[in-house]
C-alpha positions as CSV (number, residue, x, y, z in Angstrom):
1,M,57.8,-207.8,-111.2
2,T,61.7,-208.4,-110.1
3,N,64.3,-206.2,-108.5
4,D,68.1,-206.5,-107.4
5,D,67.6,-205.1,-104.0
6,G,65.6,-208.1,-102.8
7,I,61.9,-208.9,-102.1
8,S,61.7,-207.5,-98.8
9,S,62.7,-204.0,-100.6
10,C,60.6,-200.8,-100.0
11,G,60.7,-200.3,-103.6
12,L,59.1,-203.4,-104.7
13,D,56.5,-203.3,-102.5
14,R,55.2,-199.7,-103.3
15,L,55.5,-200.6,-107.3
16,Y,53.8,-204.0,-106.6
17,H,50.9,-202.0,-104.9
18,E,50.5,-200.0,-107.8
19,M,50.9,-202.7,-110.6
20,K,47.8,-204.7,-108.8
21,K,45.7,-202.0,-109.9
22,I,46.4,-202.5,-113.6
23,G,46.8,-206.3,-113.8
24,R,47.6,-209.7,-112.1
25,V,51.2,-209.7,-110.7
26,F,53.5,-212.3,-110.2
27,L,56.4,-210.9,-108.0
28,I,59.7,-213.2,-108.6
29,A,62.9,-211.5,-107.0
30,P,65.8,-212.3,-105.0
31,D,66.1,-213.5,-101.5
32,S,68.7,-211.0,-100.6
33,E,70.5,-207.9,-102.2
34,Q,72.1,-208.3,-105.9
35,S,73.1,-204.8,-106.6
36,A,75.7,-204.7,-109.3
37,I,75.5,-208.3,-109.8
38,G,74.9,-207.6,-113.9
39,H,73.6,-210.0,-116.1
40,A,75.1,-213.2,-114.2
41,I,73.1,-216.2,-114.0
42,T,73.4,-219.1,-111.8
43,V,75.0,-222.3,-113.5
44,K,77.0,-224.1,-111.2
45,E,74.7,-224.0,-108.1
46,D,71.2,-225.0,-107.4
47,I,68.5,-221.9,-107.6
48,R,66.3,-222.4,-104.6
49,V,62.9,-220.9,-104.7
50,E,60.5,-220.5,-101.9
51,K,57.0,-218.8,-101.3
52,Y,57.5,-215.2,-99.4
53,F,54.6,-213.9,-97.5
54,K,54.3,-210.3,-96.0
55,N,51.7,-209.6,-93.0
56,G,50.6,-213.2,-93.6
57,K,49.5,-212.9,-97.0
58,F,51.4,-214.5,-100.1
59,F,53.9,-211.6,-101.7
60,G,55.8,-213.7,-104.3
61,Y,58.6,-215.9,-104.7
62,A,62.0,-215.7,-103.3
63,V,64.7,-216.8,-105.2
64,S,68.4,-218.0,-104.4
65,G,69.9,-216.7,-107.8
66,T,70.4,-213.4,-109.6
67,P,67.8,-210.9,-111.2
68,A,68.1,-212.7,-114.6
69,D,67.8,-216.1,-113.0
70,C,64.5,-214.6,-111.7
71,V,63.2,-213.6,-115.2
72,K,64.0,-216.8,-116.6
73,L,62.7,-218.8,-113.9
74,G,59.5,-216.7,-113.8
75,I,58.8,-217.0,-117.8
76,V,59.8,-220.4,-118.2
77,E,58.7,-222.4,-115.1
78,L,57.0,-220.4,-112.7
79,M,54.2,-218.5,-114.6
80,P,51.2,-220.6,-116.1
81,E,51.9,-218.2,-119.4
82,P,54.5,-215.8,-120.3
83,P,53.7,-212.2,-118.9
84,D,52.5,-209.5,-121.0
85,I,55.3,-207.1,-119.3
86,V,58.2,-207.4,-117.1
87,I,59.1,-204.2,-114.7
88,S,62.2,-204.2,-112.8
89,G,62.3,-202.1,-109.7
90,I,62.2,-199.7,-108.2
91,N,65.7,-199.6,-107.3
92,N,67.0,-197.3,-104.6
93,G,69.5,-195.5,-106.6
94,E,69.7,-194.1,-110.3
95,N,71.0,-196.6,-113.2
96,T,72.7,-193.8,-115.7
97,G,75.5,-193.9,-118.0
98,L,78.2,-196.8,-117.8
99,N,76.7,-197.8,-114.8
100,I,73.8,-199.7,-116.3
101,I,76.2,-202.3,-117.4
102,Y,76.6,-203.4,-113.7
103,S,72.9,-203.2,-112.8
104,G,71.1,-206.2,-111.9
105,T,68.0,-204.1,-112.1
106,V,68.7,-202.9,-115.8
107,S,70.0,-206.7,-116.5
108,A,66.4,-207.9,-115.4
109,A,64.7,-205.7,-118.1
110,F,67.2,-206.8,-120.4
111,E,66.5,-210.5,-119.9
112,A,63.0,-210.2,-120.8
113,T,63.8,-208.5,-124.1
114,I,65.7,-211.7,-125.0
115,F,62.2,-213.6,-124.7
116,R,60.7,-210.8,-126.8
117,I,58.4,-209.5,-123.5
118,P,58.5,-205.7,-123.3
119,S,60.0,-204.5,-120.3
120,I,61.0,-201.7,-118.2
121,A,63.9,-200.7,-115.5
122,I,62.8,-198.3,-113.1
123,S,65.2,-196.5,-110.6
124,L,64.8,-193.5,-108.0
125,G,67.8,-191.2,-107.1
126,N,68.9,-191.7,-103.9
127,W,70.9,-188.2,-103.2
128,R,68.0,-187.3,-101.7
129,K,65.5,-188.5,-99.0
130,V,63.9,-191.4,-100.8
131,D,60.1,-191.5,-101.3
132,F,58.8,-194.5,-103.7
133,N,55.5,-193.3,-103.9
134,F,55.5,-190.8,-106.8
135,A,57.9,-193.3,-108.7
136,A,55.7,-196.2,-108.4
137,K,52.6,-194.4,-109.6
138,F,54.7,-193.2,-112.4
139,G,55.9,-196.9,-113.0
140,K,52.3,-197.9,-113.2
141,K,51.4,-194.9,-115.9
142,L,54.2,-195.9,-118.3
143,A,53.6,-199.5,-117.7
144,E,50.1,-198.9,-119.3
145,K,51.8,-196.8,-122.0
146,V,53.8,-199.7,-122.9
147,L,50.9,-202.4,-122.5
148,K,49.0,-200.0,-125.1
149,F,51.7,-199.0,-127.7
150,G,54.4,-201.9,-127.4
151,L,58.3,-201.6,-127.7
152,P,60.2,-202.4,-130.8
153,E,61.8,-206.3,-130.5
154,G,65.2,-206.1,-128.3
155,T,64.1,-202.9,-126.8
156,F,63.6,-201.9,-123.1
157,L,63.0,-198.5,-121.2
158,N,65.5,-197.7,-118.6
159,V,63.7,-194.8,-116.3
160,N,65.4,-192.7,-113.7
161,I,63.4,-190.4,-111.6
162,P,64.6,-187.6,-109.5
163,P,64.1,-188.1,-105.6
164,V,61.8,-185.6,-105.2
165,S,58.1,-185.0,-104.8
166,K,55.8,-184.6,-107.5
167,T,55.3,-180.9,-107.3
168,N,59.1,-180.6,-107.8
169,I,59.2,-182.7,-111.1
170,K,59.5,-180.5,-114.0
171,G,58.8,-182.8,-116.8
172,V,59.4,-186.1,-118.9
173,S,62.5,-186.0,-121.3
174,I,63.4,-189.0,-123.8
175,T,67.0,-189.2,-123.2
176,K,70.2,-191.1,-124.6
177,Q,72.6,-193.6,-122.4
178,G,75.5,-191.4,-121.3
179,N,79.2,-192.4,-120.6
180,E,78.9,-191.1,-116.8
181,K,80.8,-193.3,-114.5
182,F,82.0,-193.6,-110.7
183,I,85.6,-192.1,-110.0
184,E,86.4,-195.7,-108.7
185,Y,89.4,-196.5,-106.0
186,F,90.5,-199.4,-104.0
187,T,90.8,-199.2,-100.3
188,K,93.6,-201.7,-99.3
189,K,93.2,-203.6,-95.9
190,T,94.3,-206.6,-94.1
191,D,92.5,-209.1,-91.5
192,N,93.6,-210.4,-88.3
193,M,96.0,-213.0,-90.3
194,N,97.7,-210.1,-91.8
195,R,96.1,-211.1,-95.1
196,V,95.9,-208.3,-97.9
197,Y,92.3,-207.8,-99.3
198,Y,90.6,-204.7,-101.1
199,K,87.3,-202.9,-100.8
200,I,86.2,-201.1,-103.8
201,N,84.8,-197.5,-103.7
202,G,83.7,-194.8,-105.6
203,R,82.3,-190.9,-105.6
204,R,80.3,-189.4,-108.4
205,R,81.7,-187.1,-110.9
206,R,80.5,-183.3,-111.2
207,V,77.2,-183.6,-113.1
208,N,77.2,-181.7,-116.3
209,K,73.1,-180.6,-116.5
210,K,73.2,-179.4,-120.1
211,L,73.7,-182.7,-121.7
212,E,70.5,-184.6,-122.7
213,T,71.7,-187.9,-120.9
214,E,70.2,-189.4,-117.8
215,E,72.5,-188.4,-115.0
216,S,71.6,-184.8,-116.4
217,T,68.2,-185.0,-116.7
218,I,67.5,-186.3,-113.2
219,H,69.7,-183.4,-111.8
220,R,67.3,-181.2,-113.5
221,M,64.7,-182.8,-111.8
222,E,63.2,-184.1,-115.1
223,I,61.9,-187.8,-115.4
224,S,64.5,-189.7,-117.8
225,I,63.3,-192.3,-120.3
226,T,66.2,-194.1,-122.2
227,P,65.1,-197.0,-125.0
228,I,68.0,-199.3,-124.7
229,N,68.8,-202.0,-127.2
230,Y,70.5,-205.7,-127.0
231,D,72.3,-205.2,-130.1
232,M,75.6,-203.9,-128.8
233,T,76.9,-204.2,-132.9
234,D,79.1,-201.1,-134.0
235,Y,77.3,-200.8,-137.8
236,K,79.9,-198.1,-138.4
237,M,82.9,-200.4,-137.8
238,I,81.6,-202.9,-139.5
239,E,82.6,-201.1,-142.9
240,K,85.9,-200.1,-141.3
241,L,86.9,-203.5,-140.4
242,K,86.1,-204.8,-143.9
243,K,88.7,-202.5,-145.1
244,W,91.4,-203.7,-142.8
245,D,91.9,-207.0,-145.3
246,I,92.0,-209.0,-142.3
247,S,93.3,-212.5,-143.7
248,F,94.8,-215.7,-143.0
């Protein structure tokens, strides 16, 4: 297990206690928040790993690097053998549409597929009061399904859950990745030495609930499960490019 909110996050804790019910858990997560870090890996600095204790008991390994670093370290160095499954989350906030490109949570699951290990990224919307308990129980149930049926090579599951109680969940939908993104803007500021700097901000676009994408689905109060593959080739464009008669 790993995440991008950091090893002390509530979502990771709740999921950890559920996953312990079905197997031995190795928890390897960033020592601080790594949201929106994408699939970055640490190559120019040392990566430090320390044992992390919670309530006096060993909880997992805190890593100074990124979520992708955590997966690499866990599989290659820290674990006695490769895991049967990698679970990333539960993220505080949905990872949908084009925003999955930036997500450290999703990238950790992505990294596991590179090692040919089935993986799941789990995120909980935070546009209502957040309660990770149901999301953790659903994550456990889905993990059991993946362990039973497996996933195709290169494919992981991106799961988004509405931030409502179980009684308000209307079902589970298998969805496609949308192209939704935040409306982004920059705030220009100056420091006490009159140097200019910028801070990025964003707001949500209006959600079209009729689409079969992750964002639309969770706003209909349904759980979204999207299979994502790391092969980003545009196969239709291959044939078009061949007709361009590119030469030198």
